[in-house]
PDB file of N, CA, C and O in Angstrom:
ATOM      1  N   MET A   1     -36.358  85.059  43.534  1.00  0.00           N
ATOM      2  CA  MET A   1     -35.380  85.715  44.382  1.00  0.00           C
ATOM      3  C   MET A   1     -34.327  84.688  44.796  1.00  0.00           C
ATOM      4  O   MET A   1     -34.658  83.582  45.221  1.00  0.00           O
ATOM      5  N   LYS A   2     -33.072  85.066  44.668  1.00  0.00           N
ATOM      6  CA  LYS A   2     -31.995  84.152  45.025  1.00  0.00           C
ATOM      7  C   LYS A   2     -31.802  84.127  46.523  1.00  0.00           C
ATOM      8  O   LYS A   2     -31.953  85.143  47.201  1.00  0.00           O
ATOM      9  N   LYS A   3     -31.472  82.971  47.025  1.00  0.00           N
ATOM     10  CA  LYS A   3     -31.187  82.840  48.449  1.00  0.00           C
ATOM     11  C   LYS A   3     -29.820  83.451  48.732  1.00  0.00           C
ATOM     12  O   LYS A   3     -28.924  83.416  47.889  1.00  0.00           O
ATOM     13  N   LEU A   4     -29.678  84.000  49.909  1.00  0.00           N
ATOM     14  CA  LEU A   4     -28.427  84.661  50.263  1.00  0.00           C
ATOM     15  C   LEU A   4     -27.231  83.714  50.296  1.00  0.00           C
ATOM     16  O   LEU A   4     -26.135  84.074  49.868  1.00  0.00           O
ATOM     17  N   PHE A   5     -27.444  82.521  50.798  1.00  0.00           N
ATOM     18  CA  PHE A   5     -26.323  81.600  50.960  1.00  0.00           C
ATOM     19  C   PHE A   5     -26.411  80.377  50.062  1.00  0.00           C
ATOM     20  O   PHE A   5     -25.802  79.347  50.351  1.00  0.00           O
ATOM     21  N   SER A   6     -27.156  80.483  48.990  1.00  0.00           N
ATOM     22  CA  SER A   6     -27.266  79.342  48.087  1.00  0.00           C
ATOM     23  C   SER A   6     -25.965  79.162  47.312  1.00  0.00           C
ATOM     24  O   SER A   6     -25.285  80.129  46.969  1.00  0.00           O
ATOM     25  N   LYS A   7     -25.646  77.933  47.052  1.00  0.00           N
ATOM     26  CA  LYS A   7     -24.447  77.630  46.295  1.00  0.00           C
ATOM     27  C   LYS A   7     -24.768  77.768  44.815  1.00  0.00           C
ATOM     28  O   LYS A   7     -25.661  77.096  44.299  1.00  0.00           O
ATOM     29  N   GLN A   8     -24.042  78.634  44.142  1.00  0.00           N
ATOM     30  CA  GLN A   8     -24.281  78.856  42.724  1.00  0.00           C
ATOM     31  C   GLN A   8     -23.668  77.712  41.922  1.00  0.00           C
ATOM     32  O   GLN A   8     -22.502  77.365  42.108  1.00  0.00           O
ATOM     33  N   THR A   9     -24.468  77.131  41.029  1.00  0.00           N
ATOM     34  CA  THR A   9     -23.951  76.063  40.193  1.00  0.00           C
ATOM     35  C   THR A   9     -23.196  76.657  39.014  1.00  0.00           C
ATOM     36  O   THR A   9     -23.557  77.710  38.489  1.00  0.00           O
ATOM     37  N   LYS A  10     -22.168  75.976  38.623  1.00  0.00           N
ATOM     38  CA  LYS A  10     -21.357  76.439  37.498  1.00  0.00           C
ATOM     39  C   LYS A  10     -22.012  76.034  36.186  1.00  0.00           C
ATOM     40  O   LYS A  10     -22.670  74.998  36.093  1.00  0.00           O
ATOM     41  N   THR A  11     -21.822  76.863  35.188  1.00  0.00           N
ATOM     42  CA  THR A  11     -22.266  76.543  33.839  1.00  0.00           C
ATOM     43  C   THR A  11     -21.238  75.603  33.239  1.00  0.00           C
ATOM     44  O   THR A  11     -20.043  75.897  33.248  1.00  0.00           O
ATOM     45  N   LYS A  12     -21.694  74.475  32.719  1.00  0.00           N
ATOM     46  CA  LYS A  12     -20.787  73.480  32.140  1.00  0.00           C
ATOM     47  C   LYS A  12     -20.806  73.606  30.621  1.00  0.00           C
ATOM     48  O   LYS A  12     -21.855  73.513  29.983  1.00  0.00           O
ATOM     49  N   ILE A  13     -19.622  73.819  30.061  1.00  0.00           N
ATOM     50  CA  ILE A  13     -19.472  73.982  28.620  1.00  0.00           C
ATOM     51  C   ILE A  13     -18.490  72.931  28.131  1.00  0.00           C
ATOM     52  O   ILE A  13     -17.423  72.746  28.718  1.00  0.00           O
ATOM     53  N   SER A  14     -18.850  72.245  27.057  1.00  0.00           N
ATOM     54  CA  SER A  14     -17.932  71.263  26.484  1.00  0.00           C
ATOM     55  C   SER A  14     -17.716  71.548  25.000  1.00  0.00           C
ATOM     56  O   SER A  14     -18.607  72.009  24.286  1.00  0.00           O
ATOM     57  N   PHE A  15     -16.497  71.253  24.575  1.00  0.00           N
ATOM     58  CA  PHE A  15     -16.077  71.485  23.194  1.00  0.00           C
ATOM     59  C   PHE A  15     -15.509  70.203  22.610  1.00  0.00           C
ATOM     60  O   PHE A  15     -15.042  69.327  23.338  1.00  0.00           O
ATOM     61  N   CYS A  16     -15.553  70.105  21.302  1.00  0.00           N
ATOM     62  CA  CYS A  16     -14.919  69.008  20.568  1.00  0.00           C
ATOM     63  C   CYS A  16     -13.566  69.515  20.068  1.00  0.00           C
ATOM     64  O   CYS A  16     -13.505  70.563  19.425  1.00  0.00           O
ATOM     65  N   THR A  17     -12.495  68.798  20.348  1.00  0.00           N
ATOM     66  CA  THR A  17     -11.173  69.258  19.907  1.00  0.00           C
ATOM     67  C   THR A  17     -11.074  69.309  18.389  1.00  0.00           C
ATOM     68  O   THR A  17     -10.384  70.171  17.847  1.00  0.00           O
ATOM     69  N   ASN A  18     -11.746  68.406  17.700  1.00  0.00           N
ATOM     70  CA  ASN A  18     -11.729  68.445  16.235  1.00  0.00           C
ATOM     71  C   ASN A  18     -12.381  69.724  15.723  1.00  0.00           C
ATOM     72  O   ASN A  18     -11.894  70.324  14.765  1.00  0.00           O
ATOM     73  N   ASN A  19     -13.469  70.147  16.344  1.00  0.00           N
ATOM     74  CA  ASN A  19     -14.155  71.370  15.963  1.00  0.00           C
ATOM     75  C   ASN A  19     -13.267  72.581  16.269  1.00  0.00           C
ATOM     76  O   ASN A  19     -13.195  73.520  15.475  1.00  0.00           O
ATOM     77  N   LEU A  20     -12.606  72.555  17.400  1.00  0.00           N
ATOM     78  CA  LEU A  20     -11.695  73.648  17.751  1.00  0.00           C
ATOM     79  C   LEU A  20     -10.574  73.766  16.726  1.00  0.00           C
ATOM     80  O   LEU A  20     -10.243  74.869  16.291  1.00  0.00           O
ATOM     81  N   ASP A  21      -9.993  72.640  16.340  1.00  0.00           N
ATOM     82  CA  ASP A  21      -8.908  72.644  15.356  1.00  0.00           C
ATOM     83  C   ASP A  21      -9.387  73.141  13.988  1.00  0.00           C
ATOM     84  O   ASP A  21      -8.637  73.787  13.256  1.00  0.00           O
ATOM     85  N   ARG A  22     -10.626  72.838  13.659  1.00  0.00           N
ATOM     86  CA  ARG A  22     -11.175  73.169  12.340  1.00  0.00           C
ATOM     87  C   ARG A  22     -11.525  74.655  12.209  1.00  0.00           C
ATOM     88  O   ARG A  22     -11.284  75.243  11.155  1.00  0.00           O
ATOM     89  N   PHE A  23     -12.079  75.270  13.238  1.00  0.00           N
ATOM     90  CA  PHE A  23     -12.651  76.608  13.097  1.00  0.00           C
ATOM     91  C   PHE A  23     -11.969  77.731  13.879  1.00  0.00           C
ATOM     92  O   PHE A  23     -12.240  78.900  13.607  1.00  0.00           O
ATOM     93  N   TYR A  24     -11.112  77.427  14.818  1.00  0.00           N
ATOM     94  CA  TYR A  24     -10.584  78.455  15.716  1.00  0.00           C
ATOM     95  C   TYR A  24      -9.143  78.810  15.407  1.00  0.00           C
ATOM     96  O   TYR A  24      -8.329  77.939  15.099  1.00  0.00           O
ATOM     97  N   SER A  25      -8.829  80.110  15.492  1.00  0.00           N
ATOM     98  CA  SER A  25      -7.458  80.588  15.332  1.00  0.00           C
ATOM     99  C   SER A  25      -6.868  80.858  16.721  1.00  0.00           C
ATOM    100  O   SER A  25      -7.572  80.768  17.727  1.00  0.00           O
ATOM    101  N   ASP A  26      -5.598  81.184  16.769  1.00  0.00           N
ATOM    102  CA  ASP A  26      -4.963  81.508  18.046  1.00  0.00           C
ATOM    103  C   ASP A  26      -5.623  82.721  18.699  1.00  0.00           C
ATOM    104  O   ASP A  26      -5.757  82.769  19.922  1.00  0.00           O
ATOM    105  N   ALA A  27      -6.031  83.690  17.901  1.00  0.00           N
ATOM    106  CA  ALA A  27      -6.703  84.885  18.441  1.00  0.00           C
ATOM    107  C   ALA A  27      -8.033  84.500  19.082  1.00  0.00           C
ATOM    108  O   ALA A  27      -8.402  85.046  20.122  1.00  0.00           O
ATOM    109  N   ASP A  28      -8.752  83.562  18.468  1.00  0.00           N
ATOM    110  CA  ASP A  28     -10.022  83.097  19.035  1.00  0.00           C
ATOM    111  C   ASP A  28      -9.792  82.445  20.393  1.00  0.00           C
ATOM    112  O   ASP A  28     -10.566  82.654  21.328  1.00  0.00           O
ATOM    113  N   PHE A  29      -8.729  81.657  20.499  1.00  0.00           N
ATOM    114  CA  PHE A  29      -8.454  80.969  21.755  1.00  0.00           C
ATOM    115  C   PHE A  29      -8.188  81.963  22.883  1.00  0.00           C
ATOM    116  O   PHE A  29      -8.641  81.752  24.008  1.00  0.00           O
ATOM    117  N   SER A  30      -7.465  83.038  22.600  1.00  0.00           N
ATOM    118  CA  SER A  30      -7.192  84.002  23.662  1.00  0.00           C
ATOM    119  C   SER A  30      -8.469  84.723  24.082  1.00  0.00           C
ATOM    120  O   SER A  30      -8.649  85.018  25.264  1.00  0.00           O
ATOM    121  N   THR A  31      -9.355  85.009  23.134  1.00  0.00           N
ATOM    122  CA  THR A  31     -10.634  85.648  23.452  1.00  0.00           C
ATOM    123  C   THR A  31     -11.498  84.719  24.299  1.00  0.00           C
ATOM    124  O   THR A  31     -12.089  85.147  25.289  1.00  0.00           O
ATOM    125  N   PHE A  32     -11.569  83.461  23.912  1.00  0.00           N
ATOM    126  CA  PHE A  32     -12.370  82.482  24.651  1.00  0.00           C
ATOM    127  C   PHE A  32     -11.774  82.216  26.025  1.00  0.00           C
ATOM    128  O   PHE A  32     -12.509  82.001  26.989  1.00  0.00           O
ATOM    129  N   ASN A  33     -10.465  82.228  26.121  1.00  0.00           N
ATOM    130  CA  ASN A  33      -9.797  81.922  27.380  1.00  0.00           C
ATOM    131  C   ASN A  33     -10.236  82.867  28.488  1.00  0.00           C
ATOM    132  O   ASN A  33     -10.462  82.437  29.619  1.00  0.00           O
ATOM    133  N   THR A  34     -10.356  84.131  28.176  1.00  0.00           N
ATOM    134  CA  THR A  34     -10.811  85.113  29.159  1.00  0.00           C
ATOM    135  C   THR A  34     -12.207  84.764  29.654  1.00  0.00           C
ATOM    136  O   THR A  34     -12.472  84.792  30.856  1.00  0.00           O
ATOM    137  N   PHE A  35     -13.087  84.439  28.734  1.00  0.00           N
ATOM    138  CA  PHE A  35     -14.462  84.072  29.076  1.00  0.00           C
ATOM    139  C   PHE A  35     -14.515  82.775  29.884  1.00  0.00           C
ATOM    140  O   PHE A  35     -15.228  82.693  30.885  1.00  0.00           O
ATOM    141  N   LEU A  36     -13.772  81.776  29.455  1.00  0.00           N
ATOM    142  CA  LEU A  36     -13.836  80.455  30.086  1.00  0.00           C
ATOM    143  C   LEU A  36     -13.183  80.404  31.466  1.00  0.00           C
ATOM    144  O   LEU A  36     -13.441  79.477  32.234  1.00  0.00           O
ATOM    145  N   ASN A  37     -12.356  81.372  31.787  1.00  0.00           N
ATOM    146  CA  ASN A  37     -11.721  81.403  33.096  1.00  0.00           C
ATOM    147  C   ASN A  37     -12.577  82.071  34.162  1.00  0.00           C
ATOM    148  O   ASN A  37     -12.131  82.239  35.297  1.00  0.00           O
ATOM    149  N   ASP A  38     -13.789  82.452  33.814  1.00  0.00           N
ATOM    150  CA  ASP A  38     -14.723  83.008  34.790  1.00  0.00           C
ATOM    151  C   ASP A  38     -15.009  81.944  35.848  1.00  0.00           C
ATOM    152  O   ASP A  38     -15.113  80.761  35.525  1.00  0.00           O
ATOM    153  N   LYS A  39     -15.136  82.359  37.106  1.00  0.00           N
ATOM    154  CA  LYS A  39     -15.325  81.391  38.196  1.00  0.00           C
ATOM    155  C   LYS A  39     -16.660  80.659  38.126  1.00  0.00           C
ATOM    156  O   LYS A  39     -16.827  79.629  38.779  1.00  0.00           O
ATOM    157  N   GLY A  40     -17.611  81.167  37.351  1.00  0.00           N
ATOM    158  CA  GLY A  40     -18.909  80.510  37.230  1.00  0.00           C
ATOM    159  C   GLY A  40     -18.999  79.531  36.067  1.00  0.00           C
ATOM    160  O   GLY A  40     -20.071  79.001  35.773  1.00  0.00           O
ATOM    161  N   ILE A  41     -17.867  79.293  35.405  1.00  0.00           N
ATOM    162  CA  ILE A  41     -17.856  78.414  34.233  1.00  0.00           C
ATOM    163  C   ILE A  41     -16.891  77.261  34.441  1.00  0.00           C
ATOM    164  O   ILE A  41     -15.773  77.433  34.926  1.00  0.00           O
ATOM    165  N   GLU A  42     -17.350  76.101  34.065  1.00  0.00           N
ATOM    166  CA  GLU A  42     -16.515  74.897  34.075  1.00  0.00           C
ATOM    167  C   GLU A  42     -16.536  74.360  32.649  1.00  0.00           C
ATOM    168  O   GLU A  42     -17.607  74.086  32.109  1.00  0.00           O
ATOM    169  N   TYR A  43     -15.372  74.208  32.035  1.00  0.00           N
ATOM    170  CA  TYR A  43     -15.360  73.728  30.651  1.00  0.00           C
ATOM    171  C   TYR A  43     -14.415  72.543  30.488  1.00  0.00           C
ATOM    172  O   TYR A  43     -13.496  72.323  31.276  1.00  0.00           O
ATOM    173  N   LYS A  44     -14.687  71.801  29.436  1.00  0.00           N
ATOM    174  CA  LYS A  44     -13.889  70.624  29.146  1.00  0.00           C
ATOM    175  C   LYS A  44     -13.844  70.418  27.640  1.00  0.00           C
ATOM    176  O   LYS A  44     -14.813  70.699  26.934  1.00  0.00           O
ATOM    177  N   GLU A  45     -12.718  69.928  27.159  1.00  0.00           N
ATOM    178  CA  GLU A  45     -12.575  69.591  25.748  1.00  0.00           C
ATOM    179  C   GLU A  45     -12.596  68.073  25.616  1.00  0.00           C
ATOM    180  O   GLU A  45     -11.922  67.361  26.361  1.00  0.00           O
ATOM    181  N   TYR A  46     -13.374  67.597  24.663  1.00  0.00           N
ATOM    182  CA  TYR A  46     -13.465  66.166  24.392  1.00  0.00           C
ATOM    183  C   TYR A  46     -12.905  65.891  23.009  1.00  0.00           C
ATOM    184  O   TYR A  46     -13.036  66.712  22.101  1.00  0.00           O
ATOM    185  N   GLU A  47     -12.283  64.736  22.854  1.00  0.00           N
ATOM    186  CA  GLU A  47     -11.737  64.377  21.551  1.00  0.00           C
ATOM    187  C   GLU A  47     -12.845  64.270  20.514  1.00  0.00           C
ATOM    188  O   GLU A  47     -12.666  64.665  19.362  1.00  0.00           O
ATOM    189  N   CYS A  48     -13.991  63.736  20.926  1.00  0.00           N
ATOM    190  CA  CYS A  48     -15.130  63.611  20.015  1.00  0.00           C
ATOM    191  C   CYS A  48     -16.406  63.609  20.848  1.00  0.00           C
ATOM    192  O   CYS A  48     -16.456  63.026  21.931  1.00  0.00           O
ATOM    193  N   GLN A  49     -17.441  64.273  20.323  1.00  0.00           N
ATOM    194  CA  GLN A  49     -18.731  64.301  20.999  1.00  0.00           C
ATOM    195  C   GLN A  49     -19.811  63.621  20.161  1.00  0.00           C
ATOM    196  O   GLN A  49     -20.999  63.760  20.449  1.00  0.00           O
ATOM    197  N   SER A  50     -19.404  62.888  19.126  1.00  0.00           N
ATOM    198  CA  SER A  50     -20.317  62.159  18.250  1.00  0.00           C
ATOM    199  C   SER A  50     -21.361  63.062  17.592  1.00  0.00           C
ATOM    200  O   SER A  50     -22.522  62.681  17.443  1.00  0.00           O
ATOM    201  N   LYS A  51     -20.938  64.241  17.210  1.00  0.00           N
ATOM    202  CA  LYS A  51     -21.781  65.186  16.474  1.00  0.00           C
ATOM    203  C   LYS A  51     -21.054  65.562  15.190  1.00  0.00           C
ATOM    204  O   LYS A  51     -20.880  66.742  14.885  1.00  0.00           O
ATOM    205  N   CYS A  52     -20.632  64.549  14.442  1.00  0.00           N
ATOM    206  CA  CYS A  52     -19.736  64.745  13.303  1.00  0.00           C
ATOM    207  C   CYS A  52     -20.306  65.671  12.224  1.00  0.00           C
ATOM    208  O   CYS A  52     -19.583  66.511  11.689  1.00  0.00           O
ATOM    209  N   LYS A  53     -21.585  65.526  11.905  1.00  0.00           N
ATOM    210  CA  LYS A  53     -22.189  66.371  10.875  1.00  0.00           C
ATOM    211  C   LYS A  53     -22.155  67.841  11.309  1.00  0.00           C
ATOM    212  O   LYS A  53     -21.795  68.717  10.523  1.00  0.00           O
ATOM    213  N   GLU A  54     -22.525  68.099  12.541  1.00  0.00           N
ATOM    214  CA  GLU A  54     -22.519  69.458  13.071  1.00  0.00           C
ATOM    215  C   GLU A  54     -21.094  69.990  13.224  1.00  0.00           C
ATOM    216  O   GLU A  54     -20.828  71.170  12.996  1.00  0.00           O
ATOM    217  N   CYS A  55     -20.194  69.104  13.612  1.00  0.00           N
ATOM    218  CA  CYS A  55     -18.804  69.470  13.849  1.00  0.00           C
ATOM    219  C   CYS A  55     -18.138  69.969  12.568  1.00  0.00           C
ATOM    220  O   CYS A  55     -17.327  70.895  12.608  1.00  0.00           O
ATOM    221  N   LYS A  56     -18.473  69.365  11.449  1.00  0.00           N
ATOM    222  CA  LYS A  56     -17.888  69.767  10.167  1.00  0.00           C
ATOM    223  C   LYS A  56     -18.503  71.042   9.627  1.00  0.00           C
ATOM    224  O   LYS A  56     -17.894  71.710   8.791  1.00  0.00           O
ATOM    225  N   ALA A  57     -19.704  71.398  10.089  1.00  0.00           N
ATOM    226  CA  ALA A  57     -20.444  72.518   9.511  1.00  0.00           C
ATOM    227  C   ALA A  57     -20.115  73.884  10.128  1.00  0.00           C
ATOM    228  O   ALA A  57     -20.030  74.878   9.407  1.00  0.00           O
ATOM    229  N   ALA A  58     -19.930  73.940  11.448  1.00  0.00           N
ATOM    230  CA  ALA A  58     -19.776  75.240  12.106  1.00  0.00           C
ATOM    231  C   ALA A  58     -19.211  75.085  13.509  1.00  0.00           C
ATOM    232  O   ALA A  58     -19.267  73.997  14.084  1.00  0.00           O
ATOM    233  N   PRO A  59     -18.666  76.164  14.067  1.00  0.00           N
ATOM    234  CA  PRO A  59     -18.210  76.136  15.457  1.00  0.00           C
ATOM    235  C   PRO A  59     -19.395  75.858  16.391  1.00  0.00           C
ATOM    236  O   PRO A  59     -20.488  76.391  16.196  1.00  0.00           O
ATOM    237  N   TYR A  60     -19.165  75.025  17.397  1.00  0.00           N
ATOM    238  CA  TYR A  60     -20.248  74.729  18.338  1.00  0.00           C
ATOM    239  C   TYR A  60     -19.701  74.442  19.724  1.00  0.00           C
ATOM    240  O   TYR A  60     -18.505  74.230  19.924  1.00  0.00           O
ATOM    241  N   ALA A  61     -20.623  74.445  20.665  1.00  0.00           N
ATOM    242  CA  ALA A  61     -20.336  74.068  22.051  1.00  0.00           C
ATOM    243  C   ALA A  61     -21.602  73.450  22.620  1.00  0.00           C
ATOM    244  O   ALA A  61     -22.696  73.671  22.102  1.00  0.00           O
ATOM    245  N   VAL A  62     -21.450  72.679  23.680  1.00  0.00           N
ATOM    246  CA  VAL A  62     -22.600  72.139  24.391  1.00  0.00           C
ATOM    247  C   VAL A  62     -22.596  72.802  25.766  1.00  0.00           C
ATOM    248  O   VAL A  62     -21.663  72.628  26.551  1.00  0.00           O
ATOM    249  N   ILE A  63     -23.657  73.565  26.043  1.00  0.00           N
ATOM    250  CA  ILE A  63     -23.751  74.338  27.272  1.00  0.00           C
ATOM    251  C   ILE A  63     -24.853  73.747  28.138  1.00  0.00           C
ATOM    252  O   ILE A  63     -26.031  73.790  27.783  1.00  0.00           O
ATOM    253  N   ASP A  64     -24.456  73.196  29.274  1.00  0.00           N
ATOM    254  CA  ASP A  64     -25.404  72.541  30.178  1.00  0.00           C
ATOM    255  C   ASP A  64     -26.312  71.570  29.418  1.00  0.00           C
ATOM    256  O   ASP A  64     -27.518  71.508  29.659  1.00  0.00           O
ATOM    257  N   GLY A  65     -25.713  70.821  28.502  1.00  0.00           N
ATOM    258  CA  GLY A  65     -26.442  69.808  27.741  1.00  0.00           C
ATOM    259  C   GLY A  65     -27.148  70.326  26.501  1.00  0.00           C
ATOM    260  O   GLY A  65     -27.728  69.538  25.754  1.00  0.00           O
ATOM    261  N   GLU A  66     -27.115  71.629  26.264  1.00  0.00           N
ATOM    262  CA  GLU A  66     -27.796  72.215  25.107  1.00  0.00           C
ATOM    263  C   GLU A  66     -26.787  72.529  24.010  1.00  0.00           C
ATOM    264  O   GLU A  66     -25.801  73.227  24.244  1.00  0.00           O
ATOM    265  N   PHE A  67     -27.039  72.006  22.805  1.00  0.00           N
ATOM    266  CA  PHE A  67     -26.176  72.229  21.645  1.00  0.00           C
ATOM    267  C   PHE A  67     -26.359  73.651  21.127  1.00  0.00           C
ATOM    268  O   PHE A  67     -27.485  74.097  20.907  1.00  0.00           O
ATOM    269  N   VAL A  68     -25.244  74.363  20.931  1.00  0.00           N
ATOM    270  CA  VAL A  68     -25.276  75.728  20.415  1.00  0.00           C
ATOM    271  C   VAL A  68     -24.226  75.853  19.319  1.00  0.00           C
ATOM    272  O   VAL A  68     -23.067  75.490  19.517  1.00  0.00           O
ATOM    273  N   SER A  69     -24.638  76.369  18.157  1.00  0.00           N
ATOM    274  CA  SER A  69     -23.676  76.585  17.081  1.00  0.00           C
ATOM    275  C   SER A  69     -23.838  77.996  16.531  1.00  0.00           C
ATOM    276  O   SER A  69     -24.831  78.672  16.798  1.00  0.00           O
ATOM    277  N   ALA A  70     -22.846  78.428  15.759  1.00  0.00           N
ATOM    278  CA  ALA A  70     -22.872  79.760  15.160  1.00  0.00           C
ATOM    279  C   ALA A  70     -22.029  79.740  13.893  1.00  0.00           C
ATOM    280  O   ALA A  70     -21.331  78.766  13.611  1.00  0.00           O
ATOM    281  N   ASP A  71     -22.105  80.829  13.135  1.00  0.00           N
ATOM    282  CA  ASP A  71     -21.355  80.916  11.878  1.00  0.00           C
ATOM    283  C   ASP A  71     -19.866  81.153  12.093  1.00  0.00           C
ATOM    284  O   ASP A  71     -19.054  80.835  11.225  1.00  0.00           O
ATOM    285  N   SER A  72     -19.503  81.713  13.250  1.00  0.00           N
ATOM    286  CA  SER A  72     -18.095  81.990  13.537  1.00  0.00           C
ATOM    287  C   SER A  72     -17.848  81.835  15.033  1.00  0.00           C
ATOM    288  O   SER A  72     -18.790  81.856  15.826  1.00  0.00           O
ATOM    289  N   PRO A  73     -16.584  81.678  15.420  1.00  0.00           N
ATOM    290  CA  PRO A  73     -16.277  81.600  16.849  1.00  0.00           C
ATOM    291  C   PRO A  73     -16.723  82.847  17.608  1.00  0.00           C
ATOM    292  O   PRO A  73     -17.182  82.738  18.745  1.00  0.00           O
ATOM    293  N   ASP A  74     -16.598  84.034  17.002  1.00  0.00           N
ATOM    294  CA  ASP A  74     -17.041  85.268  17.667  1.00  0.00           C
ATOM    295  C   ASP A  74     -18.538  85.243  17.948  1.00  0.00           C
ATOM    296  O   ASP A  74     -18.975  85.623  19.034  1.00  0.00           O
ATOM    297  N   GLU A  75     -19.320  84.796  16.973  1.00  0.00           N
ATOM    298  CA  GLU A  75     -20.769  84.717  17.162  1.00  0.00           C
ATOM    299  C   GLU A  75     -21.129  83.675  18.215  1.00  0.00           C
ATOM    300  O   GLU A  75     -22.063  83.867  18.994  1.00  0.00           O
ATOM    301  N   LEU A  76     -20.386  82.575  18.234  1.00  0.00           N
ATOM    302  CA  LEU A  76     -20.625  81.547  19.245  1.00  0.00           C
ATOM    303  C   LEU A  76     -20.358  82.100  20.642  1.00  0.00           C
ATOM    304  O   LEU A  76     -21.128  81.851  21.569  1.00  0.00           O
ATOM    305  N   LEU A  77     -19.280  82.841  20.789  1.00  0.00           N
ATOM    306  CA  LEU A  77     -18.957  83.432  22.086  1.00  0.00           C
ATOM    307  C   LEU A  77     -20.066  84.389  22.531  1.00  0.00           C
ATOM    308  O   LEU A  77     -20.453  84.377  23.700  1.00  0.00           O
ATOM    309  N   LYS A  78     -20.578  85.208  21.627  1.00  0.00           N
ATOM    310  CA  LYS A  78     -21.679  86.120  21.954  1.00  0.00           C
ATOM    311  C   LYS A  78     -22.909  85.338  22.395  1.00  0.00           C
ATOM    312  O   LYS A  78     -23.574  85.720  23.358  1.00  0.00           O
ATOM    313  N   SER A  79     -23.215  84.253  21.701  1.00  0.00           N
ATOM    314  CA  SER A  79     -24.369  83.425  22.063  1.00  0.00           C
ATOM    315  C   SER A  79     -24.193  82.796  23.435  1.00  0.00           C
ATOM    316  O   SER A  79     -25.128  82.758  24.234  1.00  0.00           O
ATOM    317  N   MET A  80     -22.988  82.303  23.706  1.00  0.00           N
ATOM    318  CA  MET A  80     -22.727  81.678  25.003  1.00  0.00           C
ATOM    319  C   MET A  80     -22.864  82.697  26.129  1.00  0.00           C
ATOM    320  O   MET A  80     -23.467  82.402  27.161  1.00  0.00           O
ATOM    321  N   LYS A  81     -22.313  83.887  25.940  1.00  0.00           N
ATOM    322  CA  LYS A  81     -22.427  84.931  26.962  1.00  0.00           C
ATOM    323  C   LYS A  81     -23.881  85.285  27.217  1.00  0.00           C
ATOM    324  O   LYS A  81     -24.291  85.466  28.363  1.00  0.00           O
ATOM    325  N   SER A  82     -24.652  85.383  26.157  1.00  0.00           N
ATOM    326  CA  SER A  82     -26.067  85.713  26.278  1.00  0.00           C
ATOM    327  C   SER A  82     -26.833  84.626  27.033  1.00  0.00           C
ATOM    328  O   SER A  82     -27.663  84.926  27.891  1.00  0.00           O
ATOM    329  N   MET A  83     -26.552  83.374  26.711  1.00  0.00           N
ATOM    330  CA  MET A  83     -27.219  82.261  27.398  1.00  0.00           C
ATOM    331  C   MET A  83     -26.915  82.258  28.886  1.00  0.00           C
ATOM    332  O   MET A  83     -27.803  82.011  29.702  1.00  0.00           O
ATOM    333  N   ILE A  84     -25.677  82.529  29.241  1.00  0.00           N
ATOM    334  CA  ILE A  84     -25.280  82.503  30.646  1.00  0.00           C
ATOM    335  C   ILE A  84     -25.897  83.677  31.402  1.00  0.00           C
ATOM    336  O   ILE A  84     -26.296  83.526  32.557  1.00  0.00           O
ATOM    337  N   GLN A  85     -25.978  84.831  30.770  1.00  0.00           N
ATOM    338  CA  GLN A  85     -26.583  85.998  31.417  1.00  0.00           C
ATOM    339  C   GLN A  85     -28.074  85.786  31.640  1.00  0.00           C
ATOM    340  O   GLN A  85     -28.636  86.285  32.615  1.00  0.00           O
ATOM    341  N   ASP A  86     -28.714  85.048  30.740  1.00  0.00           N
ATOM    342  CA  ASP A  86     -30.162  84.812  30.848  1.00  0.00           C
ATOM    343  C   ASP A  86     -30.525  83.802  31.923  1.00  0.00           C
ATOM    344  O   ASP A  86     -31.705  83.637  32.232  1.00  0.00           O
ATOM    345  N   LYS A  87     -29.558  83.134  32.489  1.00  0.00           N
ATOM    346  CA  LYS A  87     -29.817  82.119  33.528  1.00  0.00           C
ATOM    347  C   LYS A  87     -30.340  82.748  34.782  1.00  0.00           C
ATOM    348  O   LYS A  87     -30.612  82.048  35.757  1.00  0.00           O
TER     349      LYS A  87
END
């Protein structure tokens, strides 16, 4: 049971700019922007996250320290939404 006055922690999501440039279109960015502007999410883009093999293979994000990848940006967004709802 959640406390009435507990401070809700934000979900931290990080992206690699190289991965974003490789797999995302302008349409993907607008779709993600709506999701990422939620008040419960804090996100940051890094120039490199030292996950080069994964970065070249598929779209990914690191959510609260957990690596998540998918076959497409749309699938990644669905996975991220699901993970956050399950919290």
